[in-house]
PAVO-32282 format. One record per atom (N, C-alpha, C): atom name; residue in three letters; x, y, z. Coordinates in Angstrom, 1 decimal, always signed. Example, Ala and Ser with C-alpha at 12.3 -4.5 7.8 and 13.67 -1.06 7.14 Angstrom:
<pts>
N,Ala,+13.2,-5.7,+7.8;
CA,Ala,+12.3,-4.5,+7.8;
C,Ala,+13.2,-3.3,+7.8;
N,Ser,+12.8,-2.2,+7.1;
CA,Ser,+13.7,-1.1,+7.1;
C,Ser,+12.9,+0.0,+7.9;
</pts>
This chain:
<pts>
N,Met,-92.9,-238.5,-123.6;
CA,Met,-92.1,-237.5,-122.8;
C,Met,-90.7,-237.4,-123.3;
N,Tyr,-90.1,-236.3,-123.3;
CA,Tyr,-88.8,-236.1,-123.8;
C,Tyr,-87.7,-236.3,-122.7;
N,Gln,-86.8,-237.2,-122.9;
CA,Gln,-85.8,-237.5,-121.9;
C,Gln,-84.5,-236.8,-122.3;
N,Lys,-84.3,-236.4,-123.5;
CA,Lys,-83.1,-235.8,-124.0;
C,Lys,-83.4,-234.5,-124.7;
N,Ser,-82.4,-233.5,-124.6;
CA,Ser,-82.6,-232.3,-125.3;
C,Ser,-82.9,-232.5,-126.8;
N,Thr,-83.9,-231.8,-127.3;
CA,Thr,-84.3,-232.1,-128.7;
C,Thr,-84.5,-230.8,-129.5;
N,Leu,-84.1,-230.8,-130.8;
CA,Leu,-84.4,-229.7,-131.7;
C,Leu,-85.5,-230.1,-132.6;
N,Phe,-86.6,-229.2,-132.6;
CA,Phe,-87.8,-229.5,-133.4;
C,Phe,-87.7,-228.5,-134.6;
N,Ile,-87.8,-229.1,-135.8;
CA,Ile,-87.9,-228.3,-137.0;
C,Ile,-89.4,-228.3,-137.4;
N,Val,-90.0,-227.2,-137.4;
CA,Val,-91.5,-227.1,-137.5;
C,Val,-91.9,-226.1,-138.6;
N,Asn,-93.2,-226.2,-138.9;
CA,Asn,-93.8,-225.2,-139.9;
C,Asn,-94.2,-223.9,-139.2;
N,Asp,-94.7,-224.0,-137.9;
CA,Asp,-95.3,-222.9,-137.2;
C,Asp,-94.8,-223.0,-135.7;
N,Leu,-94.1,-222.0,-135.3;
CA,Leu,-93.6,-222.0,-133.9;
C,Leu,-94.7,-222.1,-132.8;
N,Glu,-95.7,-221.3,-133.0;
CA,Glu,-96.8,-221.2,-131.9;
C,Glu,-97.5,-222.5,-131.9;
N,Leu,-97.9,-223.0,-133.0;
CA,Leu,-98.6,-224.3,-133.1;
C,Leu,-97.8,-225.4,-132.5;
N,Ala,-96.5,-225.5,-132.9;
CA,Ala,-95.6,-226.5,-132.4;
C,Ala,-95.5,-226.4,-130.9;
N,Leu,-95.3,-225.2,-130.4;
CA,Leu,-95.2,-225.0,-128.9;
C,Leu,-96.4,-225.5,-128.2;
N,Gly,-97.6,-225.1,-128.7;
CA,Gly,-98.8,-225.6,-128.1;
C,Gly,-98.9,-227.1,-128.0;
N,Asn,-98.5,-227.8,-129.1;
CA,Asn,-98.6,-229.2,-129.2;
C,Asn,-97.6,-229.9,-128.2;
N,Ile,-96.4,-229.3,-128.2;
CA,Ile,-95.3,-229.8,-127.3;
C,Ile,-95.6,-229.7,-125.9;
N,Ile,-96.1,-228.5,-125.4;
CA,Ile,-96.3,-228.4,-124.0;
C,Ile,-97.6,-229.1,-123.6;
N,Ala,-98.4,-229.5,-124.5;
CA,Ala,-99.6,-230.3,-124.2;
C,Ala,-99.2,-231.7,-123.7;
N,Ser,-98.0,-232.1,-124.1;
CA,Ser,-97.5,-233.4,-123.7;
C,Ser,-96.7,-233.4,-122.4;
N,Leu,-96.5,-232.2,-121.9;
CA,Leu,-95.6,-232.1,-120.7;
C,Leu,-96.5,-231.9,-119.5;
N,Pro,-95.9,-232.4,-118.3;
CA,Pro,-96.6,-232.2,-117.1;
C,Pro,-96.9,-230.7,-116.7;
N,Leu,-98.0,-230.5,-116.1;
CA,Leu,-98.3,-229.1,-115.7;
C,Leu,-97.2,-228.4,-114.9;
N,His,-97.0,-227.2,-115.2;
CA,His,-95.9,-226.4,-114.5;
C,His,-94.5,-226.9,-114.6;
N,Ser,-94.3,-227.8,-115.6;
CA,Ser,-92.9,-228.4,-115.7;
C,Ser,-92.0,-227.7,-116.7;
N,Tyr,-92.5,-226.6,-117.4;
CA,Tyr,-91.8,-226.0,-118.5;
C,Tyr,-91.6,-224.5,-118.3;
N,Arg,-90.6,-224.0,-119.0;
CA,Arg,-90.4,-222.5,-119.1;
C,Arg,-90.2,-222.2,-120.6;
N,Ile,-90.7,-221.1,-121.0;
CA,Ile,-90.6,-220.7,-122.4;
C,Ile,-89.7,-219.4,-122.5;
N,Ile,-88.7,-219.5,-123.3;
CA,Ile,-87.8,-218.4,-123.5;
C,Ile,-87.7,-218.1,-125.0;
N,Arg,-88.0,-216.8,-125.3;
CA,Arg,-88.1,-216.3,-126.7;
C,Arg,-87.7,-214.8,-126.6;
N,Asn,-87.5,-214.2,-127.8;
CA,Asn,-87.3,-212.8,-127.9;
C,Asn,-88.6,-212.1,-127.6;
N,Glu,-88.6,-211.2,-126.6;
CA,Glu,-89.8,-210.5,-126.2;
C,Glu,-89.8,-209.1,-126.8;
N,Asp,-88.9,-208.7,-127.7;
CA,Asp,-88.8,-207.4,-128.3;
C,Asp,-89.4,-207.4,-129.7;
N,Gly,-90.3,-208.4,-130.0;
CA,Gly,-90.9,-208.4,-131.3;
C,Gly,-90.1,-208.9,-132.4;
N,Lys,-88.9,-209.4,-132.1;
CA,Lys,-88.0,-210.0,-133.1;
C,Lys,-88.2,-211.5,-133.1;
N,Ser,-87.9,-212.1,-134.3;
CA,Ser,-88.2,-213.5,-134.4;
C,Ser,-86.9,-214.3,-134.2;
N,Glu,-85.8,-213.6,-134.0;
CA,Glu,-84.5,-214.4,-133.9;
C,Glu,-84.2,-214.6,-132.4;
N,Phe,-83.7,-215.8,-132.1;
CA,Phe,-83.2,-216.1,-130.7;
C,Phe,-81.8,-215.5,-130.6;
N,Gln,-81.6,-214.6,-129.7;
CA,Gln,-80.4,-213.9,-129.6;
C,Gln,-79.6,-214.2,-128.3;
N,Leu,-78.5,-213.5,-128.2;
CA,Leu,-77.6,-213.7,-127.0;
C,Leu,-78.3,-213.5,-125.7;
N,Leu,-79.2,-212.5,-125.6;
CA,Leu,-79.9,-212.2,-124.3;
C,Leu,-80.7,-213.4,-123.9;
N,Glu,-81.4,-214.0,-124.9;
CA,Glu,-82.2,-215.1,-124.6;
C,Glu,-81.4,-216.3,-124.2;
N,Ala,-80.2,-216.5,-124.8;
CA,Ala,-79.3,-217.5,-124.4;
C,Ala,-78.9,-217.4,-122.9;
N,Gln,-78.6,-216.1,-122.5;
CA,Gln,-78.2,-215.8,-121.2;
C,Gln,-79.4,-216.1,-120.2;
N,Lys,-80.6,-215.8,-120.6;
CA,Lys,-81.8,-216.1,-119.8;
C,Lys,-81.9,-217.6,-119.6;
N,Thr,-81.6,-218.3,-120.7;
CA,Thr,-81.7,-219.8,-120.7;
C,Thr,-80.8,-220.4,-119.7;
N,Ile,-79.5,-220.0,-119.7;
CA,Ile,-78.5,-220.5,-118.8;
C,Ile,-78.9,-220.2,-117.4;
N,Lys,-79.4,-219.0,-117.1;
CA,Lys,-79.8,-218.6,-115.7;
C,Lys,-80.9,-219.5,-115.3;
N,Glu,-81.9,-219.7,-116.1;
CA,Glu,-83.0,-220.6,-115.8;
C,Glu,-82.6,-222.0,-115.6;
N,Ala,-81.7,-222.5,-116.4;
CA,Ala,-81.2,-223.9,-116.2;
C,Ala,-80.6,-224.2,-114.9;
N,Tyr,-80.0,-223.2,-114.3;
CA,Tyr,-79.3,-223.4,-113.1;
C,Tyr,-80.1,-223.1,-111.8;
N,Ile,-81.4,-222.9,-112.0;
CA,Ile,-82.3,-222.8,-110.9;
C,Ile,-82.7,-224.2,-110.6;
N,Ala,-82.3,-224.7,-109.4;
CA,Ala,-82.5,-226.1,-109.1;
C,Ala,-83.9,-226.6,-109.0;
N,Thr,-84.1,-227.8,-109.4;
CA,Thr,-85.5,-228.4,-109.4;
C,Thr,-85.4,-229.9,-109.1;
N,Ser,-86.3,-230.4,-108.3;
CA,Ser,-86.3,-231.8,-107.9;
C,Ser,-87.0,-232.7,-108.9;
N,Thr,-87.7,-232.0,-109.9;
CA,Thr,-88.4,-232.8,-110.9;
C,Thr,-87.9,-232.3,-112.3;
N,Thr,-88.2,-233.0,-113.3;
CA,Thr,-87.7,-232.6,-114.7;
C,Thr,-88.3,-231.2,-115.1;
N,Lys,-87.4,-230.3,-115.5;
CA,Lys,-87.8,-229.0,-116.0;
C,Lys,-87.5,-228.9,-117.5;
N,Tyr,-88.5,-228.6,-118.3;
CA,Tyr,-88.3,-228.5,-119.8;
C,Tyr,-88.2,-227.0,-120.1;
N,Ile,-87.1,-226.6,-120.7;
CA,Ile,-86.9,-225.2,-121.1;
C,Ile,-87.0,-225.1,-122.6;
N,Cys,-88.1,-224.5,-123.1;
CA,Cys,-88.5,-224.4,-124.5;
C,Cys,-87.9,-223.1,-125.0;
N,Leu,-87.0,-223.2,-126.1;
CA,Leu,-86.4,-222.1,-126.7;
C,Leu,-87.0,-221.9,-128.1;
N,Leu,-87.5,-220.7,-128.4;
CA,Leu,-88.2,-220.5,-129.6;
C,Leu,-87.5,-219.4,-130.4;
N,Gly,-87.4,-219.6,-131.7;
CA,Gly,-86.9,-218.6,-132.6;
C,Gly,-87.0,-219.1,-134.1;
N,Asp,-87.5,-218.1,-135.0;
CA,Asp,-87.5,-218.5,-136.4;
C,Asp,-86.1,-218.9,-136.8;
N,Ser,-85.1,-218.3,-136.2;
CA,Ser,-83.7,-218.7,-136.4;
C,Ser,-82.9,-218.4,-135.1;
N,Phe,-81.7,-218.9,-134.9;
CA,Phe,-80.9,-218.8,-133.7;
C,Phe,-79.6,-218.1,-134.1;
N,Arg,-79.3,-216.9,-133.5;
CA,Arg,-78.1,-216.2,-133.8;
C,Arg,-76.9,-217.0,-133.4;
N,Thr,-75.8,-217.0,-134.2;
CA,Thr,-74.6,-217.8,-134.0;
C,Thr,-74.1,-217.6,-132.6;
N,Glu,-73.9,-216.4,-132.1;
CA,Glu,-73.3,-216.2,-130.8;
C,Glu,-74.2,-216.7,-129.7;
N,Ala,-75.5,-216.7,-129.9;
CA,Ala,-76.4,-217.3,-128.9;
C,Ala,-76.2,-218.8,-128.8;
N,Gln,-76.0,-219.5,-130.0;
CA,Gln,-75.8,-220.9,-130.0;
C,Gln,-74.5,-221.3,-129.4;
N,Asn,-73.4,-220.5,-129.7;
CA,Asn,-72.1,-220.7,-129.1;
C,Asn,-72.2,-220.7,-127.6;
N,Ser,-73.0,-219.7,-127.0;
CA,Ser,-73.1,-219.6,-125.6;
C,Ser,-73.8,-220.7,-124.9;
N,Leu,-74.6,-221.5,-125.7;
CA,Leu,-75.4,-222.6,-125.2;
C,Leu,-74.7,-223.9,-125.3;
N,Leu,-73.5,-224.0,-126.0;
CA,Leu,-72.9,-225.2,-126.3;
C,Leu,-72.6,-226.0,-125.0;
N,Lys,-72.0,-225.4,-124.1;
CA,Lys,-71.5,-226.1,-122.9;
C,Lys,-72.7,-226.7,-122.1;
N,Ile,-73.7,-225.8,-121.9;
CA,Ile,-74.9,-226.3,-121.1;
C,Ile,-75.7,-227.4,-121.8;
N,Leu,-75.7,-227.3,-123.2;
CA,Leu,-76.4,-228.4,-123.9;
C,Leu,-75.6,-229.7,-123.8;
N,Glu,-74.3,-229.6,-123.8;
CA,Glu,-73.5,-230.8,-123.6;
C,Glu,-73.6,-231.4,-122.3;
N,Glu,-73.6,-230.6,-121.2;
CA,Glu,-73.7,-231.0,-119.9;
C,Glu,-74.8,-230.3,-119.1;
N,Pro,-76.1,-230.7,-119.4;
CA,Pro,-77.2,-230.0,-118.8;
C,Pro,-77.2,-230.2,-117.3;
N,Pro,-77.7,-229.2,-116.5;
CA,Pro,-77.9,-229.4,-115.1;
C,Pro,-78.8,-230.5,-114.8;
N,Lys,-78.8,-231.0,-113.6;
CA,Lys,-79.7,-232.2,-113.3;
C,Lys,-81.1,-231.8,-113.5;
N,Asn,-81.9,-232.7,-114.0;
CA,Asn,-83.3,-232.6,-114.2;
C,Asn,-83.7,-231.5,-115.2;
N,Val,-82.8,-231.1,-116.1;
CA,Val,-83.1,-230.1,-117.1;
C,Val,-83.1,-230.7,-118.5;
N,Val,-84.1,-230.5,-119.3;
CA,Val,-84.2,-230.9,-120.7;
C,Val,-84.5,-229.7,-121.6;
N,Phe,-83.7,-229.5,-122.6;
CA,Phe,-83.9,-228.3,-123.5;
C,Phe,-84.7,-228.8,-124.7;
N,Leu,-85.7,-227.9,-125.1;
CA,Leu,-86.5,-228.2,-126.3;
C,Leu,-86.4,-227.0,-127.2;
N,Leu,-85.6,-227.1,-128.2;
CA,Leu,-85.3,-226.0,-129.2;
C,Leu,-86.3,-226.1,-130.3;
N,Ile,-87.0,-225.0,-130.6;
CA,Ile,-88.1,-225.0,-131.6;
C,Ile,-87.8,-223.9,-132.7;
N,Thr,-87.6,-224.3,-133.9;
CA,Thr,-87.2,-223.4,-135.0;
C,Thr,-87.8,-223.8,-136.3;
N,Leu,-87.7,-222.9,-137.3;
CA,Leu,-88.3,-223.2,-138.6;
C,Leu,-87.4,-223.9,-139.6;
N,Ser,-86.1,-223.8,-139.4;
CA,Ser,-85.2,-224.4,-140.3;
C,Ser,-83.9,-224.9,-139.7;
N,Lys,-83.4,-226.0,-140.2;
CA,Lys,-82.2,-226.6,-139.6;
C,Lys,-81.0,-225.8,-140.1;
N,Asn,-81.2,-225.1,-141.2;
CA,Asn,-80.0,-224.4,-141.8;
C,Asn,-79.3,-223.4,-140.9;
N,Ser,-80.1,-222.8,-139.9;
CA,Ser,-79.5,-221.8,-139.1;
C,Ser,-78.8,-222.4,-137.9;
N,Ile,-78.9,-223.7,-137.7;
CA,Ile,-78.4,-224.4,-136.5;
C,Ile,-77.0,-224.9,-136.8;
N,Leu,-76.0,-224.5,-135.9;
CA,Leu,-74.6,-224.9,-136.0;
C,Leu,-74.5,-226.4,-135.9;
N,Pro,-73.5,-227.0,-136.6;
CA,Pro,-73.2,-228.5,-136.4;
C,Pro,-72.9,-228.9,-135.0;
N,Thr,-72.3,-227.9,-134.3;
CA,Thr,-71.9,-228.2,-132.9;
C,Thr,-73.1,-228.3,-132.0;
N,Ile,-74.2,-227.6,-132.4;
CA,Ile,-75.5,-227.8,-131.6;
C,Ile,-76.1,-229.1,-132.0;
N,Leu,-76.2,-229.3,-133.3;
CA,Leu,-76.8,-230.6,-133.8;
C,Leu,-76.2,-231.8,-133.2;
N,Ser,-74.9,-231.7,-132.9;
CA,Ser,-74.3,-232.9,-132.4;
C,Ser,-74.7,-233.2,-130.9;
N,Arg,-75.3,-232.2,-130.3;
CA,Arg,-75.6,-232.3,-128.8;
C,Arg,-77.1,-232.5,-128.6;
N,Val,-77.9,-232.5,-129.6;
CA,Val,-79.3,-232.7,-129.4;
C,Val,-79.8,-233.8,-130.4;
N,Gln,-81.0,-234.3,-130.1;
CA,Gln,-81.6,-235.2,-131.1;
C,Gln,-82.5,-234.2,-131.9;
N,Val,-82.7,-234.6,-133.2;
CA,Val,-83.5,-233.7,-134.1;
C,Val,-84.8,-234.4,-134.4;
N,Glu,-85.9,-233.7,-134.3;
CA,Glu,-87.2,-234.2,-134.7;
C,Glu,-87.9,-233.3,-135.7;
N,Tyr,-88.1,-233.8,-136.9;
CA,Tyr,-88.7,-233.0,-137.9;
C,Tyr,-90.3,-233.1,-137.8;
N,Gln,-90.9,-232.0,-137.6;
CA,Gln,-92.3,-231.9,-137.5;
C,Gln,-93.0,-231.2,-138.7;
N,Lys,-92.2,-230.9,-139.7;
CA,Lys,-92.7,-230.2,-140.9;
C,Lys,-93.6,-231.1,-141.7;
N,Thr,-94.8,-230.7,-141.9;
CA,Thr,-95.7,-231.6,-142.7;
C,Thr,-96.5,-230.7,-143.7;
N,Lys,-97.1,-231.4,-144.5;
CA,Lys,-98.0,-230.7,-145.5;
C,Lys,-99.5,-230.8,-145.0;
N,Lys,-99.6,-231.1,-143.8;
CA,Lys,-101.0,-231.2,-143.2;
C,Lys,-101.7,-229.8,-143.3;
N,Asn,-102.9,-229.8,-143.8;
CA,Asn,-103.6,-228.6,-144.0;
C,Asn,-104.5,-228.3,-142.9;
N,Ile,-104.1,-227.6,-141.9;
CA,Ile,-104.9,-227.3,-140.7;
C,Ile,-105.9,-226.1,-141.1;
N,Gln,-107.1,-226.3,-140.9;
CA,Gln,-108.1,-225.4,-141.3;
C,Gln,-108.3,-224.2,-140.3;
N,Lys,-108.4,-223.0,-140.8;
CA,Lys,-108.6,-221.9,-140.0;
C,Lys,-110.1,-221.8,-139.7;
N,Leu,-110.5,-221.6,-138.4;
CA,Leu,-111.9,-221.7,-138.0;
C,Leu,-112.5,-220.3,-138.2;
N,Asp,-113.8,-220.3,-138.4;
CA,Asp,-114.6,-219.1,-138.5;
C,Asp,-115.0,-218.7,-137.1;
N,Ile,-114.0,-218.2,-136.3;
CA,Ile,-114.3,-217.9,-134.9;
C,Ile,-113.4,-216.8,-134.4;
N,Asp,-113.9,-215.9,-133.7;
CA,Asp,-113.1,-214.8,-133.1;
C,Asp,-113.2,-214.8,-131.6;
N,Ile,-112.2,-215.3,-130.9;
CA,Ile,-112.3,-215.5,-129.5;
C,Ile,-112.4,-214.2,-128.7;
N,Thr,-112.1,-213.1,-129.4;
CA,Thr,-112.2,-211.8,-128.7;
C,Thr,-113.7,-211.3,-128.6;
N,Lys,-114.5,-212.0,-129.4;
CA,Lys,-115.9,-211.6,-129.4;
C,Lys,-116.9,-212.7,-129.0;
N,Ile,-116.4,-213.7,-128.3;
CA,Ile,-117.2,-214.8,-127.8;
C,Ile,-118.1,-214.3,-126.7;
N,Asn,-119.4,-214.5,-126.7;
CA,Asn,-120.3,-214.1,-125.7;
C,Asn,-121.2,-215.4,-125.3;
N,Leu,-122.1,-215.2,-124.4;
CA,Leu,-123.0,-216.3,-124.0;
C,Leu,-123.8,-216.9,-125.1;
N,Lys,-124.3,-216.0,-126.0;
CA,Lys,-125.0,-216.5,-127.1;
C,Lys,-124.2,-217.3,-128.1;
N,Gly,-122.9,-216.9,-128.3;
CA,Gly,-122.0,-217.6,-129.1;
C,Gly,-121.7,-219.0,-128.5;
N,Leu,-121.5,-219.0,-127.2;
CA,Leu,-121.2,-220.3,-126.5;
C,Leu,-122.4,-221.2,-126.6;
N,Tyr,-123.6,-220.7,-126.5;
CA,Tyr,-124.8,-221.5,-126.6;
C,Tyr,-124.9,-222.1,-128.0;
N,Leu,-124.6,-221.3,-129.1;
CA,Leu,-124.7,-221.8,-130.4;
C,Leu,-123.6,-222.9,-130.7;
N,Phe,-122.4,-222.6,-130.0;
CA,Phe,-121.3,-223.6,-130.2;
C,Phe,-121.8,-224.9,-129.5;
N,Leu,-122.3,-224.9,-128.3;
CA,Leu,-122.8,-226.1,-127.7;
C,Leu,-123.8,-226.8,-128.5;
N,Lys,-124.7,-226.1,-129.1;
CA,Lys,-125.8,-226.7,-130.0;
C,Lys,-125.2,-227.4,-131.2;
N,Glu,-124.2,-226.8,-131.8;
CA,Glu,-123.6,-227.3,-133.0;
C,Glu,-122.7,-228.5,-132.8;
N,Tyr,-121.9,-228.4,-131.7;
CA,Tyr,-120.9,-229.4,-131.5;
C,Tyr,-121.1,-230.4,-130.4;
N,Gln,-122.4,-230.5,-129.9;
CA,Gln,-122.6,-231.3,-128.7;
C,Gln,-122.3,-232.8,-128.9;
N,Arg,-122.3,-233.3,-130.2;
CA,Arg,-121.9,-234.7,-130.4;
C,Arg,-120.5,-234.9,-130.9;
N,Ile,-119.7,-233.9,-130.8;
CA,Ile,-118.3,-234.0,-131.3;
C,Ile,-117.5,-235.1,-130.6;
N,Thr,-116.7,-235.8,-131.4;
CA,Thr,-116.0,-236.9,-130.9;
C,Thr,-114.6,-236.5,-130.3;
N,Lys,-113.9,-237.4,-129.6;
CA,Lys,-112.6,-237.1,-129.0;
C,Lys,-111.6,-236.7,-130.1;
N,Val,-111.6,-237.4,-131.2;
CA,Val,-110.6,-237.1,-132.3;
C,Val,-111.0,-235.8,-132.9;
N,Glu,-112.3,-235.5,-133.2;
CA,Glu,-112.7,-234.2,-133.7;
C,Glu,-112.4,-233.1,-132.8;
N,Ala,-112.5,-233.3,-131.5;
CA,Ala,-112.2,-232.3,-130.5;
C,Ala,-110.8,-231.9,-130.5;
N,Lys,-109.9,-232.9,-130.6;
CA,Lys,-108.5,-232.7,-130.6;
C,Lys,-108.1,-231.8,-131.9;
N,Leu,-108.7,-232.2,-133.0;
CA,Leu,-108.5,-231.4,-134.2;
C,Leu,-109.0,-230.0,-134.1;
N,Phe,-110.1,-229.8,-133.4;
CA,Phe,-110.7,-228.5,-133.1;
C,Phe,-109.7,-227.6,-132.3;
N,Val,-109.1,-228.2,-131.2;
CA,Val,-108.2,-227.5,-130.4;
C,Val,-107.0,-227.1,-131.2;
N,Glu,-106.5,-228.0,-132.0;
CA,Glu,-105.3,-227.7,-132.9;
C,Glu,-105.6,-226.5,-133.9;
N,Ser,-106.8,-226.6,-134.5;
CA,Ser,-107.3,-225.6,-135.4;
C,Ser,-107.5,-224.3,-134.8;
N,Leu,-108.0,-224.3,-133.5;
CA,Leu,-108.3,-223.1,-132.8;
C,Leu,-106.9,-222.4,-132.5;
N,Leu,-105.9,-223.1,-132.1;
CA,Leu,-104.6,-222.5,-131.8;
C,Leu,-104.0,-221.9,-133.1;
N,Phe,-104.2,-222.7,-134.2;
CA,Phe,-103.7,-222.2,-135.5;
C,Phe,-104.5,-220.9,-135.9;
N,Thr,-105.8,-220.8,-135.7;
CA,Thr,-106.6,-219.6,-136.0;
C,Thr,-106.1,-218.4,-135.2;
N,Ile,-105.9,-218.6,-133.9;
CA,Ile,-105.5,-217.6,-133.0;
C,Ile,-104.1,-217.0,-133.5;
N,His,-103.2,-217.9,-133.9;
CA,His,-101.9,-217.5,-134.4;
C,His,-102.1,-216.7,-135.7;
N,Gln,-102.9,-217.2,-136.6;
CA,Gln,-103.2,-216.5,-137.9;
C,Gln,-103.8,-215.1,-137.7;
N,Asp,-104.6,-215.0,-136.7;
CA,Asp,-105.2,-213.7,-136.4;
C,Asp,-104.3,-212.8,-135.6;
N,Asn,-103.1,-213.2,-135.3;
CA,Asn,-102.1,-212.4,-134.6;
C,Asn,-102.5,-212.0,-133.2;
N,Ile,-103.2,-213.0,-132.5;
CA,Ile,-103.7,-212.8,-131.2;
C,Ile,-102.6,-213.4,-130.3;
N,Lys,-102.0,-212.6,-129.4;
CA,Lys,-101.0,-213.1,-128.5;
C,Lys,-101.6,-213.7,-127.2;
N,Leu,-101.2,-214.9,-126.9;
CA,Leu,-101.7,-215.6,-125.7;
C,Leu,-100.7,-215.5,-124.6;
N,Ser,-101.3,-215.3,-123.4;
CA,Ser,-100.4,-215.3,-122.2;
C,Ser,-100.1,-216.8,-122.0;
N,Glu,-99.1,-217.0,-121.1;
CA,Glu,-98.7,-218.4,-120.8;
C,Glu,-99.8,-219.1,-120.1;
N,Lys,-100.6,-218.3,-119.3;
CA,Lys,-101.7,-219.0,-118.6;
C,Lys,-102.8,-219.5,-119.6;
N,Lys,-103.0,-218.6,-120.7;
CA,Lys,-104.0,-219.0,-121.7;
C,Lys,-103.5,-220.1,-122.6;
N,Leu,-102.2,-220.1,-122.8;
CA,Leu,-101.6,-221.2,-123.6;
C,Leu,-101.7,-222.5,-122.8;
N,Gln,-101.6,-222.4,-121.5;
CA,Gln,-101.7,-223.6,-120.7;
C,Gln,-103.1,-224.2,-120.8;
N,Asn,-104.1,-223.4,-121.1;
CA,Asn,-105.5,-223.9,-121.2;
C,Asn,-105.5,-224.9,-122.4;
N,Phe,-104.8,-224.7,-123.4;
CA,Phe,-104.7,-225.7,-124.5;
C,Phe,-104.1,-227.0,-124.1;
N,Ser,-103.1,-226.9,-123.3;
CA,Ser,-102.4,-228.1,-122.8;
C,Ser,-103.4,-228.9,-121.9;
N,Asn,-104.1,-228.1,-121.0;
CA,Asn,-105.1,-228.8,-120.1;
C,Asn,-106.2,-229.5,-120.9;
N,Ala,-106.7,-228.8,-122.0;
CA,Ala,-107.7,-229.3,-122.8;
C,Ala,-107.3,-230.7,-123.5;
N,Met,-106.1,-230.7,-124.0;
CA,Met,-105.6,-231.9,-124.7;
C,Met,-105.4,-233.0,-123.7;
N,Lys,-105.0,-232.7,-122.5;
CA,Lys,-104.8,-233.7,-121.4;
C,Lys,-106.2,-234.3,-121.0;
N,Leu,-107.2,-233.4,-120.9;
CA,Leu,-108.5,-233.9,-120.5;
C,Leu,-109.1,-234.7,-121.6;
N,Leu,-108.9,-234.4,-122.8;
CA,Leu,-109.4,-235.2,-123.9;
C,Leu,-108.8,-236.6,-123.9;
N,Glu,-107.5,-236.6,-123.6;
CA,Glu,-106.8,-237.9,-123.6;
C,Glu,-107.3,-238.8,-122.4;
N,Leu,-107.8,-238.1,-121.4;
CA,Leu,-108.4,-238.8,-120.2;
C,Leu,-109.8,-239.1,-120.5;
N,Asn,-110.3,-238.9,-121.7;
CA,Asn,-111.7,-239.2,-122.1;
C,Asn,-112.8,-238.4,-121.4;
N,Ser,-112.4,-237.2,-121.0;
CA,Ser,-113.5,-236.3,-120.6;
C,Ser,-114.4,-236.0,-121.7;
N,Arg,-115.6,-235.6,-121.4;
CA,Arg,-116.6,-235.3,-122.5;
C,Arg,-116.1,-234.2,-123.3;
N,Pro,-115.9,-234.4,-124.6;
CA,Pro,-115.3,-233.4,-125.5;
C,Pro,-116.0,-232.1,-125.5;
N,Ile,-117.3,-232.0,-125.6;
CA,Ile,-118.0,-230.7,-125.7;
C,Ile,-117.8,-229.9,-124.4;
N,Asn,-117.7,-230.6,-123.3;
CA,Asn,-117.4,-229.9,-122.0;
C,Asn,-116.0,-229.3,-122.0;
N,Val,-115.1,-230.1,-122.5;
CA,Val,-113.7,-229.6,-122.5;
C,Val,-113.6,-228.4,-123.4;
N,Leu,-114.2,-228.4,-124.6;
CA,Leu,-114.1,-227.3,-125.6;
C,Leu,-114.8,-226.1,-125.1;
N,Thr,-115.9,-226.3,-124.4;
CA,Thr,-116.7,-225.1,-123.9;
C,Thr,-115.9,-224.4,-122.8;
N,Ala,-115.3,-225.2,-121.9;
CA,Ala,-114.4,-224.7,-120.9;
C,Ala,-113.2,-223.9,-121.4;
N,Leu,-112.7,-224.5,-122.5;
CA,Leu,-111.5,-223.8,-123.2;
C,Leu,-111.9,-222.4,-123.7;
N,Leu,-113.0,-222.4,-124.4;
CA,Leu,-113.5,-221.1,-125.0;
C,Leu,-113.9,-220.1,-123.9;
N,Ile,-114.4,-220.5,-122.8;
CA,Ile,-114.8,-219.6,-121.7;
C,Ile,-113.5,-219.0,-121.2;
N,Glu,-112.5,-219.9,-120.9;
CA,Glu,-111.2,-219.4,-120.4;
C,Glu,-110.5,-218.4,-121.3;
N,Leu,-110.6,-218.7,-122.6;
CA,Leu,-109.9,-217.9,-123.6;
C,Leu,-110.6,-216.5,-123.8;
N,Ser,-111.9,-216.5,-123.6;
CA,Ser,-112.7,-215.3,-123.8;
C,Ser,-112.8,-214.5,-122.5;
N,Asp,-112.3,-215.0,-121.4;
CA,Asp,-112.4,-214.3,-120.1;
C,Asp,-113.9,-214.1,-119.6;
N,Gln,-114.7,-215.0,-120.1;
CA,Gln,-116.1,-214.9,-119.7;
C,Gln,-116.3,-215.2,-118.2;
</pts>
């Protein structure tokens, strides 16, 4: 669990976000990103972040900020709140490169490098076309899947969805978080994966 505001340097924003929120308590996080199809975190997003941070909460709230890069004026507007976060607020900044981050921001957060050469495999699956027959075949093929294999499958599925440019709602993204938590609790892997696929396909 993250106790201090953290900057994550990652290979893939969506994949990293999915993995990070999978480790957070249910309903404890907010996601702020550019919703206009741009990859840069801009001043408007910074303003939304500040507004969200000052909404009082009695439990820890994690505010996830996503951007391929962060515009300078957006970072400058976040300096004060990063230095003195409101009570029970932790900021999680997720970006592709440390180069776009100002030294003044770096001094206020801990930095976690998650860039790896890990080769996550794209799955031969299209969640937009999953039907009952497909689920039956999946059950038949993966009924003996282990916990470790199931976690890799969830990670690869999220990667595949991103590669296929399929946009997930926050609710569907939460399904990945729930699946990882259930696997950690030693729920039967095939049941967890089948439930995840059903939720994703709206069956």
